[in-house]
Wavefront OBJ file of the C-alpha trace (Angstrom):
o trace
v 4.715 -23.497 30.442
v 8.198 -24.373 31.620
v 10.613 -27.174 30.858
v 9.148 -30.522 32.015
v 10.770 -32.434 34.868
v 9.772 -34.985 37.503
v 7.666 -33.680 40.367
v 9.256 -34.070 43.821
v 6.518 -36.513 44.951
v 7.028 -38.965 42.047
v 10.078 -41.218 42.257
v 11.554 -43.729 39.881
v 10.659 -46.490 42.320
v 7.008 -45.364 42.367
v 6.784 -45.775 38.624
v 8.621 -49.120 38.695
v 6.076 -50.389 41.223
v 3.125 -49.268 39.114
v 4.507 -51.070 36.077
v 5.324 -54.148 38.155
v 1.745 -54.278 39.471
v 0.312 -54.420 35.949
v -1.852 -57.423 35.226
v 0.467 -58.575 32.461
v 4.241 -58.078 32.873
v 5.728 -56.217 29.896
v 2.335 -54.846 28.858
v 2.387 -51.246 27.546
v 1.257 -48.442 29.803
v 0.607 -44.738 29.148
v 1.707 -41.728 31.158
v -1.927 -41.024 31.930
v -2.404 -44.471 33.455
v 0.669 -44.010 35.637
v -0.591 -40.570 36.702
v -3.997 -42.002 37.651
v -2.458 -44.708 39.838
v 0.002 -42.356 41.546
v -2.471 -39.454 41.753
v 0.020 -37.098 40.149
v 0.132 -34.930 37.060
v 0.546 -36.542 33.656
v 3.501 -34.273 33.115
v 5.306 -35.590 36.194
v 4.577 -39.195 35.224
v 5.845 -38.621 31.701
v 9.053 -37.004 32.938
v 9.809 -39.968 35.202
v 9.054 -42.458 32.416
v 11.470 -40.579 30.163
v 14.199 -40.817 32.775
v 13.676 -44.586 33.049
v 13.740 -44.849 29.253
v 16.968 -42.875 28.959
v 18.613 -45.209 31.492
v 17.630 -48.192 29.326
v 15.340 -49.685 31.946
v 12.121 -48.940 30.029
v 11.308 -48.804 26.351
v 8.836 -46.550 24.552
v 6.918 -46.357 21.297
v 4.390 -44.087 19.539
v 1.110 -45.865 18.666
v -1.530 -43.919 16.659
v -0.609 -40.662 18.304
v -0.318 -42.156 21.810
v 3.061 -42.851 23.469
v 3.322 -46.029 25.574
v 6.076 -47.444 27.782
v 6.887 -50.983 28.904
v 9.519 -52.770 30.894
v 11.204 -55.581 28.955
v 11.514 -58.962 30.657
v 14.938 -59.067 32.368
v 17.566 -61.787 32.100
v 21.008 -61.511 33.590
v 23.682 -61.590 30.907
v 26.904 -59.813 30.125
v 26.859 -60.677 26.437
v 26.001 -57.485 24.422
v 24.687 -59.563 21.519
v 22.443 -61.460 23.867
v 21.205 -58.192 25.385
v 20.385 -56.829 21.932
v 18.611 -60.044 21.034
v 16.718 -59.859 24.286
v 15.591 -56.277 23.560
v 14.516 -57.178 20.036
v 12.615 -60.148 21.398
v 11.016 -57.849 23.960
v 9.855 -55.602 21.155
v 8.375 -58.602 19.393
v 6.827 -59.840 22.594
v 5.166 -56.549 23.304
v 3.908 -56.130 19.727
v 1.036 -58.648 20.015
v -0.119 -56.843 23.106
v 0.142 -53.539 21.347
v -1.644 -54.852 18.280
v -4.411 -56.323 20.392
v -4.620 -53.021 22.254
v -4.757 -51.205 18.915
v -7.605 -53.376 17.689
v -9.515 -52.866 20.888
v -8.991 -49.124 20.774
v -10.093 -49.015 17.116
v -13.336 -50.791 18.037
v -13.911 -48.538 21.026
v -12.919 -45.241 19.398
v -15.738 -42.755 18.806
v -16.566 -41.844 15.244
v -15.028 -38.396 15.744
v -11.648 -39.943 16.513
v -11.785 -42.100 13.407
v -12.662 -39.053 11.339
v -9.620 -37.270 12.732
v -7.407 -39.949 11.222
v -8.809 -39.247 7.740
v -8.457 -35.455 7.631
v -5.407 -34.155 5.711
v -4.213 -31.855 8.522
v -2.695 -32.541 11.909
v -5.172 -32.147 14.759
v -4.471 -32.557 18.451
v -5.517 -31.469 21.909
v -2.996 -29.786 24.233
v -3.341 -29.585 28.007
v -2.168 -26.628 30.073
v 0.939 -28.557 31.166
v 2.093 -28.870 27.558
v 0.891 -32.442 27.049
v -0.700 -33.498 23.791
v -3.536 -35.554 25.233
v -4.819 -36.613 21.851
v -3.626 -36.280 18.275
v -3.898 -37.886 14.856
v -0.991 -39.212 12.815
v -0.805 -36.083 10.639
v -0.182 -34.047 13.781
v 2.920 -35.998 14.751
v 4.150 -36.009 11.148
v 4.133 -32.197 11.241
v 5.888 -31.759 14.589
v 9.281 -30.041 14.811
v 11.096 -33.169 16.074
v 10.108 -36.254 14.055
v 13.466 -37.920 14.743
v 12.831 -38.134 18.477
v 15.292 -35.353 19.344
v 12.554 -34.035 21.637
v 9.367 -35.543 22.981
v 6.831 -34.702 20.267
v 3.841 -35.213 22.562
v 4.985 -32.363 24.813
v 4.678 -28.983 23.084
v 7.187 -27.406 25.469
v 9.928 -29.043 23.431
v 8.812 -27.469 20.187
v 10.777 -24.611 18.621
v 9.011 -22.389 16.100
v 10.716 -19.891 13.781
v 9.397 -16.692 12.235
v 9.650 -15.610 8.585
v 13.197 -14.339 9.180
v 14.287 -17.682 10.623
v 14.505 -16.355 14.180
v 13.179 -18.491 17.081
v 9.762 -17.417 18.326
v 9.566 -16.875 22.077
v 7.581 -19.447 23.999
v 5.024 -16.840 25.097
v 4.231 -15.995 21.472
v 3.458 -19.555 20.414
v -0.215 -19.804 19.428
v -1.306 -22.264 22.122
v 0.366 -20.133 24.784
v -1.563 -17.125 23.529
v -4.798 -19.067 23.829
v -4.013 -20.237 27.361
v -3.049 -16.670 28.254
v -5.961 -14.766 26.655
v -8.674 -17.374 26.154
v -9.048 -16.114 22.583
v -8.505 -18.347 19.529
v -5.528 -17.818 17.223
v -6.170 -18.547 13.546
v -3.781 -19.235 10.673
v -0.582 -18.572 12.630
v 2.229 -19.047 10.096
v 5.664 -20.142 11.246
v 8.532 -22.500 10.400
v 9.683 -25.717 12.055
v 12.967 -27.547 11.614
v 13.005 -31.191 10.595
v 15.560 -33.795 11.595
v 17.541 -33.222 8.398
v 17.753 -29.487 9.129
v 15.186 -28.493 6.508
v 12.796 -25.738 7.528
v 9.138 -26.325 6.705
v 6.262 -23.876 6.900
v 3.270 -24.615 9.108
v -0.093 -22.928 9.567
v -1.362 -23.374 13.118
v -4.859 -22.657 14.405
v -5.372 -22.855 18.166
v -8.860 -22.892 19.705
v -9.742 -23.021 23.426
v -12.068 -25.743 24.721
v -12.990 -27.080 28.140
v -12.140 -30.662 29.081
v -14.505 -33.091 30.752
v -13.145 -32.147 34.159
v -13.309 -28.434 33.431
v -9.588 -28.232 32.592
v -8.507 -25.730 29.966
v -7.536 -27.419 26.714
v -6.477 -26.136 23.320
v -7.299 -27.781 20.003
v -4.415 -27.455 17.541
v -4.809 -27.723 13.784
v -1.449 -27.875 11.976
v -1.145 -27.831 8.206
v 1.951 -28.002 6.033
v 1.919 -24.843 3.882
v 5.473 -25.102 2.582
v 4.371 -25.598 -1.013
v 1.962 -22.699 -0.778
v 4.637 -20.396 0.648
v 7.002 -21.421 -2.124
v 4.317 -20.647 -4.709
v 3.735 -17.284 -3.058
v 7.466 -16.578 -3.129
v 7.622 -17.475 -6.805
v 4.579 -15.319 -7.527
v 6.150 -12.396 -5.699
v 9.331 -12.882 -7.630
v 7.447 -13.039 -10.921
v 5.438 -9.981 -9.907
v 8.627 -8.077 -9.056
v 10.174 -9.080 -12.364
v 7.064 -7.931 -14.214
v 7.125 -4.628 -12.349
v 10.774 -4.116 -13.249
v 10.036 -4.871 -16.890
v 7.141 -2.420 -16.890
v 9.109 0.373 -15.273
v 12.266 -0.099 -17.333
v 10.498 -0.500 -20.662
v 11.276 2.441 -22.985
v 7.658 2.625 -24.164
v 4.293 3.359 -22.573
v 2.494 0.229 -21.321
v -1.033 0.017 -19.893
v -2.963 -3.004 -18.615
v -6.768 -3.187 -18.625
v -9.280 -5.683 -17.278
v -11.819 -7.440 -19.463
v -14.147 -4.538 -18.569
v -11.548 -2.135 -20.004
v -10.744 -0.661 -16.615
v -7.117 0.492 -16.485
v -5.399 -1.204 -13.550
v -1.777 -0.444 -14.398
v 0.064 2.242 -16.306
v 3.844 2.371 -16.175
v 5.854 5.529 -15.627
v 6.473 6.021 -19.350
v 2.719 5.931 -19.971
v 2.066 8.460 -17.227
v 4.731 10.792 -18.608
v 3.666 10.398 -22.228
v -0.044 11.031 -21.599
v 0.436 13.490 -18.741
v -1.780 11.418 -16.441
v -1.231 9.784 -13.084
v -2.077 6.109 -12.648
v -5.205 7.135 -10.721
v -6.243 9.424 -13.567
v -5.839 6.547 -16.019
v -8.385 4.648 -13.900
v -10.750 7.566 -13.344
v -10.764 8.837 -16.938
v -9.571 6.053 -19.290
v -7.935 7.283 -22.461
v -9.864 4.930 -24.767
v -13.291 5.180 -23.099
v -13.252 8.545 -21.316
v -13.141 12.161 -22.474
v -10.198 11.715 -24.827
v -10.710 11.647 -28.599
v -8.824 9.127 -30.727
v -8.161 9.491 -34.468
v -6.660 7.032 -36.897
v -3.725 7.825 -39.164
v -6.042 9.438 -41.714
v -7.642 11.726 -39.129
v -10.923 9.787 -38.768
v -12.452 10.019 -35.299
v -12.826 6.568 -33.706
v -15.574 5.616 -31.291
v -14.900 3.416 -28.258
v -15.730 0.242 -30.202
v -13.055 0.960 -32.817
v -10.060 1.424 -30.541
v -7.266 -1.134 -30.540
v -8.352 -2.562 -27.172
v -11.955 -2.981 -28.346
v -10.835 -4.699 -31.560
v -8.430 -6.983 -29.710
v -11.253 -7.996 -27.365
v -13.625 -8.609 -30.254
v -11.285 -10.613 -32.488
v -9.104 -12.241 -29.843
v -6.082 -11.311 -31.953
v -3.363 -8.701 -31.400
v -3.621 -5.340 -33.142
v -0.151 -4.298 -34.316
v 1.596 -1.116 -35.461
v -1.399 1.218 -35.477
v -0.573 4.918 -35.692
v -3.157 6.819 -33.658
v -3.659 10.408 -32.551
v -4.900 11.045 -29.005
v -6.532 14.369 -28.151
v -7.031 15.200 -24.455
v -9.995 17.331 -23.315
v -7.682 20.340 -22.931
v -4.309 19.919 -24.541
v -2.295 19.208 -27.662
v -2.668 16.094 -29.760
v -0.298 13.213 -29.117
v 0.865 10.713 -31.740
v 1.555 7.084 -30.839
v 2.410 3.845 -32.560
v 0.201 1.322 -30.739
v 0.249 -2.458 -30.246
v -2.544 -4.158 -28.277
v -2.885 -7.838 -27.359
v -5.490 -9.803 -25.354
v -4.358 -12.092 -22.526
v -6.413 -15.181 -21.697
v -6.511 -17.235 -18.502
v -6.171 -21.017 -18.150
v -9.924 -21.408 -18.598
v -9.874 -19.528 -21.884
v -11.591 -16.405 -20.543
v -10.239 -12.972 -21.353
v -8.376 -11.635 -18.312
v -6.307 -8.682 -19.432
v -5.686 -6.344 -22.351
v -2.121 -5.104 -22.699
v -1.358 -2.031 -24.782
v 2.136 -0.813 -25.648
v 2.508 2.605 -27.232
v 5.540 4.480 -28.493
v 5.322 8.256 -28.396
v 6.031 9.514 -31.905
v 4.665 13.014 -31.356
v 8.047 14.649 -31.825
v 8.791 12.437 -34.800
v 5.522 13.429 -36.457
v 6.186 17.066 -35.717
v 9.596 16.770 -37.317
v 8.119 15.029 -40.337
v 5.623 17.830 -40.804
v 8.330 20.417 -40.380
v 10.541 18.702 -42.930
v 7.737 18.332 -45.433
v 6.789 21.947 -45.076
v 10.382 23.064 -45.228
v 11.043 20.974 -48.323
v 8.052 22.462 -50.128
v 8.821 26.050 -49.240
v 12.595 26.112 -48.955
v 13.541 27.039 -52.518
v 10.929 29.769 -52.939
v 10.961 31.261 -49.457
v 14.443 30.586 -48.106
v 15.831 34.042 -48.738
v 12.744 35.723 -47.335
v 12.786 33.510 -44.255
v 16.442 34.168 -43.578
v 15.812 37.874 -43.752
v 12.813 37.847 -41.444
v 13.650 35.336 -38.750
v 14.222 36.759 -35.300
v 16.373 33.852 -34.154
v 20.067 33.692 -34.800
v 20.785 31.508 -37.813
v 23.725 30.007 -39.621
v 24.095 27.377 -42.317
v 26.834 24.746 -42.618
v 27.847 22.718 -45.661
v 28.705 19.013 -45.666
v 32.234 19.895 -44.507
v 30.830 21.755 -41.449
v 31.876 25.151 -42.870
v 29.851 28.335 -42.379
v 28.001 29.318 -45.544
v 25.586 31.895 -44.117
v 25.045 33.851 -40.876
v 22.401 36.439 -40.098
v 22.949 39.514 -37.963
v 21.610 37.890 -34.804
v 24.099 35.022 -35.133
v 26.993 37.416 -35.674
v 25.951 39.385 -32.591
v 25.693 36.341 -30.306
v 28.910 34.719 -31.583
v 30.662 38.087 -31.262
v 32.682 37.481 -34.426
v 32.589 39.231 -37.759
v 30.863 37.552 -40.657
v 34.075 37.647 -42.695
v 35.946 35.910 -39.892
v 33.458 33.043 -39.826
v 32.407 32.344 -43.414
v 34.264 29.390 -44.939
v 35.708 28.220 -41.617
v 34.712 24.916 -39.967
v 32.325 25.442 -37.102
v 34.570 23.412 -34.759
v 37.211 26.130 -34.863
v 34.777 28.666 -33.403
v 33.316 26.494 -30.637
v 35.153 26.374 -27.275
v 36.945 23.115 -26.512
v 34.814 22.569 -23.389
v 31.599 22.089 -25.391
v 32.903 21.120 -28.825
v 32.369 17.330 -28.327
v 28.739 17.914 -27.373
v 28.062 20.095 -30.429
v 29.860 17.645 -32.708
v 27.724 14.755 -31.425
v 24.462 16.670 -31.914
v 25.356 17.909 -35.392
v 26.615 14.515 -36.543
v 23.446 12.856 -35.251
v 21.329 15.281 -37.252
v 23.354 14.625 -40.416
v 23.415 10.846 -40.000
v 19.715 10.486 -39.213
v 18.560 13.386 -41.405
v 16.209 14.311 -38.595
v 16.040 17.624 -36.727
v 17.808 17.906 -33.377
v 17.083 20.408 -30.622
v 18.998 21.057 -27.422
v 19.900 23.654 -24.820
v 23.362 24.460 -23.495
v 24.926 26.892 -21.069
v 27.659 28.587 -23.100
v 30.101 30.072 -20.621
v 32.087 31.678 -23.460
v 29.079 33.805 -24.399
v 27.843 34.126 -20.794
v 24.426 32.919 -21.895
v 22.036 29.988 -22.164
v 21.422 29.111 -25.826
v 18.653 27.030 -27.388
v 19.451 25.292 -30.690
v 17.231 23.778 -33.385
v 19.268 21.938 -36.016
v 17.689 20.970 -39.351
v 19.678 18.659 -41.651
v 19.618 18.400 -45.404
v 21.708 16.531 -47.945
v 23.885 19.599 -48.398
v 24.451 20.443 -44.734
v 22.756 21.901 -41.668
v 20.551 24.879 -40.938
v 21.039 25.950 -37.329
v 18.630 28.241 -35.506
v 19.532 29.401 -32.039
v 18.486 32.005 -29.525
v 19.547 33.440 -26.203
v 17.237 31.976 -23.547
v 19.095 33.364 -20.544
v 16.051 35.351 -19.385
v 13.831 32.274 -19.566
v 16.369 30.211 -17.653
v 16.655 32.935 -15.030
v 12.869 32.947 -14.708
v 12.823 29.165 -14.345
v 15.460 29.383 -11.637
v 13.474 32.102 -9.894
v 10.362 29.949 -10.114
v 12.231 26.995 -8.672
v 13.574 29.170 -5.868
v 10.070 30.493 -5.249
v 8.738 26.958 -4.949
v 11.503 26.129 -2.514
v 10.609 29.181 -0.468
v 6.978 28.091 -0.434
v 8.006 24.686 0.859
v 10.165 26.367 3.480
v 7.226 28.509 4.470
v 5.070 25.406 4.937
v 7.737 23.972 7.186
v 8.044 27.253 9.059
v 4.290 27.377 9.507
v 4.213 23.870 10.926
v 7.325 24.161 13.066
v 9.167 27.473 13.253
v 6.015 29.563 13.683
v 4.425 27.197 16.151
v 7.516 26.848 18.313
v 7.423 30.502 19.489
v 3.722 30.116 20.184
v 4.408 27.077 22.338
v 7.169 29.022 24.100
v 4.858 31.986 24.753
v 2.171 29.680 26.107
v 4.620 27.748 28.263
v 6.213 30.857 29.774
v 2.859 32.478 30.421
v 1.659 29.353 32.179
v 4.957 29.179 34.095
v 4.540 32.829 35.066
v 1.033 32.115 36.280
v 2.131 29.148 38.387
v 5.287 30.690 39.835
v 3.850 34.106 40.687
v 0.247 33.108 41.283
v 0.278 34.619 44.770
v 1.631 37.927 43.452
v -0.825 38.357 40.570
v -4.128 40.113 40.968
v -7.274 39.056 39.127
v -6.598 41.391 36.200
v -3.116 39.959 35.677
v -4.428 36.400 35.702
v -7.130 37.384 33.241
v -4.541 39.010 30.972
v -2.440 35.839 31.072
v -5.498 33.738 30.213
v -6.228 36.032 27.263
v -2.649 35.707 26.033
v -2.593 31.903 26.354
v -5.951 31.637 24.638
v -4.763 33.903 21.826
v -1.614 31.858 21.286
v -3.636 28.642 21.225
v -6.051 30.130 18.670
v -3.083 31.221 16.569
v -1.705 27.674 16.628
v -5.092 26.263 15.625
v -5.331 28.746 12.750
v -1.860 27.775 11.507
v -2.772 24.084 11.710
v -6.002 24.751 9.854
v -4.264 26.775 7.162
v -1.687 24.034 6.656
v -4.413 21.427 6.435
v -6.221 23.619 3.899
v -3.095 24.029 1.761
v -2.334 20.297 1.742
v -5.673 19.113 0.385
v -4.267 18.827 -3.150
v -0.697 17.775 -2.372
v -1.166 15.396 0.557
v -4.391 13.640 -0.446
v -4.708 9.901 -1.035
v -5.792 8.426 -4.396
v -9.546 8.353 -4.991
v -10.890 4.866 -4.309
v -14.347 3.385 -3.619
v -15.584 4.577 -0.210
v -18.691 3.327 1.620
v -20.255 6.460 3.118
v -22.272 4.378 5.599
v -19.082 3.047 7.178
v -17.431 6.456 7.006
v -20.382 8.169 8.730
v -20.371 5.492 11.440
v -16.710 6.254 12.142
v -17.411 9.990 12.344
v -20.312 9.444 14.748
v -18.035 7.376 16.943
v -15.450 10.178 16.896
v -18.146 12.659 17.966
v -19.820 10.296 20.428
v -19.037 12.376 23.519
v -20.284 15.599 21.906
v -23.395 13.848 20.603
v -24.223 12.441 24.036
v -23.530 15.713 25.858
v -25.768 17.683 23.498
v -28.431 14.940 23.290
v -28.115 15.159 19.498
v -30.282 12.976 17.257
v -28.471 12.107 14.009
v -30.474 10.147 11.431
v -29.023 8.829 8.195
v -30.540 7.221 5.134
v -28.744 4.392 3.378
v -25.752 6.170 1.845
v -23.966 5.203 -1.412
v -20.429 4.191 -2.290
v -18.442 6.926 -4.024
v -14.982 7.410 -5.469
v -13.098 9.488 -2.934
v -10.339 10.042 -0.452
v -11.752 8.458 2.708
v -9.627 10.548 5.058
v -10.659 13.844 3.465
v -14.350 12.905 3.185
v -14.248 12.033 6.866
v -13.133 15.625 7.544
v -16.085 16.963 5.515
v -18.658 14.934 7.473
v -16.995 15.723 10.799
v -16.973 19.482 10.117
v -20.592 19.558 8.923
v -21.912 17.431 11.816
v -19.899 19.467 14.331
v -21.398 22.694 12.942
v -24.902 21.214 13.024
v -24.473 20.322 16.708
v -22.725 23.564 17.630
v -25.279 25.863 15.979
v -28.406 23.995 17.084
v -29.687 26.811 19.293
v -31.430 26.051 22.561
v -33.049 22.800 21.430
v -31.239 19.450 21.207
v -29.634 19.092 17.753
v -31.634 17.226 15.114
v -29.564 16.246 12.055
v -30.491 14.215 8.976
v -27.992 12.875 6.398
v -29.276 11.771 2.974
v -28.081 11.203 -0.586
v -29.644 11.402 -4.050
v -28.231 10.251 -7.390
v -27.584 13.033 -9.899
v -26.222 11.597 -13.167
v -22.714 10.301 -12.628
v -22.602 11.823 -9.144
v -24.246 11.576 -5.754
v -25.540 14.669 -3.992
v -25.123 14.265 -0.238
v -27.072 16.541 2.123
v -26.606 17.301 5.830
v -29.695 19.098 7.203
v -30.162 20.504 10.706
v -32.873 22.446 12.532
v -30.527 24.988 14.090
v -30.182 28.765 14.076
v -29.743 29.036 10.306
v -27.652 31.456 8.229
v -28.671 34.839 6.871
v -28.751 34.803 3.023
v -26.430 37.842 2.954
v -23.762 35.825 4.766
v -23.999 32.618 2.763
v -21.490 33.659 0.083
v -18.660 34.271 2.542
v -18.975 31.305 4.917
v -16.768 29.215 2.625
v -13.942 31.774 2.707
v -10.881 31.138 4.879
v -11.115 32.554 8.439
v -14.625 33.942 7.880
v -16.770 33.741 11.021
v -20.407 34.732 11.572
v -20.285 34.496 15.357
v -17.883 35.525 18.097
v -15.452 32.994 19.538
v -17.106 33.426 22.923
v -20.411 32.173 21.490
v -18.993 29.549 19.150
v -15.283 28.624 19.294
v -13.393 27.640 16.150
v -10.857 28.795 13.555
v -13.235 29.778 10.760
v -11.557 27.397 8.319
v -13.770 24.296 8.558
v -16.198 25.144 5.740
v -13.342 26.428 3.562
v -11.653 23.064 4.020
v -14.910 21.275 3.116
v -15.211 23.217 -0.141
v -11.568 22.588 -1.089
v -11.947 18.846 -0.443
v -15.199 18.618 -2.422
v -13.637 20.530 -5.326
v -10.674 18.151 -5.292
v -13.248 15.387 -5.867
v -14.613 17.305 -8.865
v -17.752 18.338 -6.979
v -19.507 21.419 -5.634
v -20.844 22.406 -2.212
v -23.680 24.818 -1.475
v -25.804 25.961 1.456
v -29.567 26.514 1.734
v -30.689 28.272 4.894
v -32.888 30.872 6.520
v -32.453 32.338 10.004
v -34.120 30.154 12.655
v -35.168 27.673 9.946
v -32.184 25.355 9.985
v -29.460 24.787 7.414
v -28.829 22.247 4.652
v -25.333 21.729 3.246
v -25.316 19.782 -0.039
v -22.236 18.566 -1.893
v -21.629 16.289 -4.869
v -19.245 13.333 -5.098
v -18.446 11.005 -8.034
v -20.297 7.701 -8.144
v -18.068 4.631 -8.081
v -16.575 3.735 -11.457
v -17.958 6.737 -13.372
v -14.695 8.663 -13.637
v -16.664 11.764 -12.622
v -13.933 12.937 -10.269
v -11.920 14.327 -13.174
v -8.249 14.990 -12.592
v -7.119 14.061 -9.137
l 1 2 3 4 5 6 7 8 9 10 11 12 13 14 15 16 17 18 19 20 21 22 23 24 25 26 27 28 29 30 31 32 33 34 35 36 37 38 39 40 41 42 43 44 45 46 47 48 49 50 51 52 53 54 55 56 57 58 59 60 61 62 63 64 65 66 67 68 69 70 71 72 73 74 75 76 77 78 79 80 81 82 83 84 85 86 87 88 89 90 91 92 93 94 95 96 97 98 99 100 101 102 103 104 105 106 107 108 109 110 111 112 113 114 115 116 117 118 119 120 121 122 123 124 125 126 127 128 129 130 131 132 133 134 135 136 137 138 139 140 141 142 143 144 145 146 147 148 149 150 151 152 153 154 155 156 157 158 159 160 161 162 163 164 165 166 167 168 169 170 171 172 173 174 175 176 177 178 179 180 181 182 183 184 185 186 187 188 189 190 191 192 193 194 195 196 197 198 199 200 201 202 203 204 205 206 207 208 209 210 211 212 213 214 215 216 217 218 219 220 221 222 223 224 225 226 227 228 229 230 231 232 233 234 235 236 237 238 239 240 241 242 243 244 245 246 247 248 249 250 251 252 253 254 255 256 257 258 259 260 261 262 263 264 265 266 267 268 269 270 271 272 273 274 275 276 277 278 279 280 281 282 283 284 285 286 287 288 289 290 291 292 293 294 295 296 297 298 299 300 301 302 303 304 305 306 307 308 309 310 311 312 313 314 315 316 317 318 319 320 321 322 323 324 325 326 327 328 329 330 331 332 333 334 335 336 337 338 339 340 341 342 343 344 345 346 347 348 349 350 351 352 353 354 355 356 357 358 359 360 361 362 363 364 365 366 367 368 369 370 371 372 373 374 375 376 377 378 379 380 381 382 383 384 385 386 387 388 389 390 391 392 393 394 395 396 397 398 399 400 401 402 403 404 405 406 407 408 409 410 411 412 413 414 415 416 417 418 419 420 421 422 423 424 425 426 427 428 429 430 431 432 433 434 435 436 437 438 439 440 441 442 443 444 445 446 447 448 449 450 451 452 453 454 455 456 457 458 459 460 461 462 463 464 465 466 467 468 469 470 471 472 473 474 475 476 477 478 479 480 481 482 483 484 485 486 487 488 489 490 491 492 493 494 495 496 497 498 499 500 501 502 503 504 505 506 507 508 509 510 511 512 513 514 515 516 517 518 519 520 521 522 523 524 525 526 527 528 529 530 531 532 533 534 535 536 537 538 539 540 541 542 543 544 545 546 547 548 549 550 551 552 553 554 555 556 557 558 559 560 561 562 563 564 565 566 567 568 569 570 571 572 573 574 575 576 577 578 579 580 581 582 583 584 585 586 587 588 589 590 591 592 593 594 595 596 597 598 599 600 601 602 603 604 605 606 607 608 609 610 611 612 613 614 615 616 617 618 619 620 621 622 623 624 625 626 627 628 629 630 631 632 633 634 635 636 637 638 639 640 641 642 643 644 645 646 647 648 649 650 651 652 653 654 655 656 657 658 659 660 661 662 663 664 665 666 667 668 669 670 671 672 673 674 675 676 677 678 679 680 681 682 683 684 685 686 687 688 689 690 691 692 693 694 695 696 697 698 699 700 701 702 703 704 705 706 707 708 709 710 711 712 713 714 715 716 717 718 719 720 721 722
C-alpha cells in the first residue's frame, strides 16, 4: 500500500456537491457514503475529504470507531471571534444529529459488533487500500497517532518500531504480510510512538478474511503488552543478577526442584565435585551413586541428606559437615547449608544448597594432628629418612636445620646457612612471594603449599610449609621433570588439535586440488586421451574422493566425545521420522518397507542418535540382497535402559566377521559391491558408548541381521558420565 491521495477522477467540487445534496444540510457523512455516491474508492473519497478539512471548509470527528465529516453552515463574517463562535455552534448543531445517528446505529448494530466494544483488546478490519472499515474503541486507543498527527483509520500512516527502536518497513507490517501471502500472522510484537513521544509495546495478530463482495480483508487484533514487556525485562534483569551471583559466589551452589532434580550447579560446584552441570542432572550427588557420610563417618541414606531434611521439615539445615564419596574417586569434605524455597501459593518450588569445600582444610587438620602426636618421638627419624629437601626455621626466620637434599638444592654449605635469616638466601626477585607464604603459614598456623620457578637454581620447586609455635618446617623438592612432562603433554595436546585441523583442512585441500586438476585435465585434453587414460583419471578422482570421505568419517568419529551436545530427553518416534524423511529418496528407489513400533523417550544427544539410526537403516537397505528391503524397528525396556533393535531380512553377516565390523575402516564387501568408508558402525558404537550403552549384532548369512543397542531411559541417570 502506498501513501493515500485523491484519485484523478474525484474532485473537491464532486465531494462538495455530494454533501450539498444530503437530505439535511450539515448532517455527518462517511467516506464510504461519499464513495458510493461518486462510484469511487473509499480511499479516494477519504483523501478528498481530508483536503477539504485541512482547508477549513469541512470538519471531522471520530464516532465509535467511525470517522464522519460535515460542512458547517456558512455565514459571511470577518470577525474571528464570530467565526470561532460559529464553528463551535456548528459542532453543537451537528451533535444532536450525531447522537441520534449513534442511537440508531446502536439499535441496528449486530450482536457481534456490540461484543467487540466489550473486549479488552483493539479489534478492527482493514481493507486492501489501507482503510480501517470497522474497529472498536480499544483499537483506536492503541493506534500510533492518537493525537491526530496522522489519520488513524488509514493504516498506511502507521509507523511501527522493532525491539531496537528502528522503524519497521511497510512491507514487514503484519497486515501487509497477510495481504501478500494470504497467511495469518500471530502475536507480532512491535512498538508504537504516542503523541507524547512515549513508545508503547503492541502485540498484533492479523488474520485474512473475505468481505461480502469478495474483497480481501484483514482482521487486526491489537493488545497493549507494555506492562508485560516491562515485567519480562525486569525478570531478565533479575535472572541475570542471579546468574552473576551464582557464578561469582566463592562457594559451591546447587538448585534442585521439589523432585530433587538438579537444575542448576554453578561453576564452583562443578569444579569442587568434578562434575559438569549435565552430570549433576544425570547422576545427582545426593540421590545417585555417590555415598554421603556425616561428620562421625555414618553413612546416610537419601532420606537423611540435608536436602531431604529441609524438604521434610520446611526449615533450613545449617553448618553440616559432610563427606561425599564418588563412585571412583577420593572423598570430599564440605560444610553444607540447605534451605527450601516456597512459591506464593506455599508449595515447595526449589531446594538451594550451598557448600564450602573444606577437603584441604580437613587434610591439613589430620596432618597437623598426626604430626603433633608423632613429632617429638619420630622427628629425628623422619628428618633422617625423608627424601624431600627439608629445612626448619625458628620464629625469627633463621635456619635451624637442613638435610643433605636441601643443602644440595640450595647449593650452599650447611655452615653458611645455619643461624642466618632465610630472606638473606632467597633471591630478591622471589623474596616477597616467599615472605608472604611463610608469614601466612605462621599467622594462620595452617600448612601452606605452593610451586615456584626458581631461576637462581634453574629448577621448578614444590614447597610444603608446616607451621608451629616455634617456627616453620619446610619440605621442598625439585619438580622440574614433572613440569617438563606437563609442558610436553600440553604441547602434545596442541599437536593433536593441530592434527585435527590439518585433517579437516590441510589434508583435504590437496585432495580437492588433485581432484580439480584431474577433472580439468580430463576436460581440457578429452580429445587427446584414450579410454585407458580416462579410466585412470576416473580411478584417481574416485580414490581422492574416498580419501576425503574417510578423513571426514575419522574426524566425525574422533569428535563424538568432544563435540557432542548435552544428553536431554529425546522422542525416538520423532527422531526416526526425521531419519526416514532424510532417506526418503533411497527408500522409494529401493521399495523399502520400514516398520516401527511405538518407540520410547530416552536421555540422549539427538544429533548423534540420528546418526546411529541413519547408519543402521542405510546398511539395512544397502545389504538387502535381491529382494526389496524389509526393516523393523522396535524397543524393549531393560531396567533403567531401553534396548532398541533394528532388524532386516538382508544378506546377513558371517559369525566370524561379527567381531570386527565395529572396528574403524573394516569392510566385509568390496567398494564396487557396496560403497562406503567402513566407519559407520564404528561411529554407532562410539555414540552408543558415549550414552553409557552397548551395541551388538545377531546375524546369520542369508538370514538377516539385527542390531541392538541400549540407551538410558529418561530421568534414570543411566547414561553415567557424559
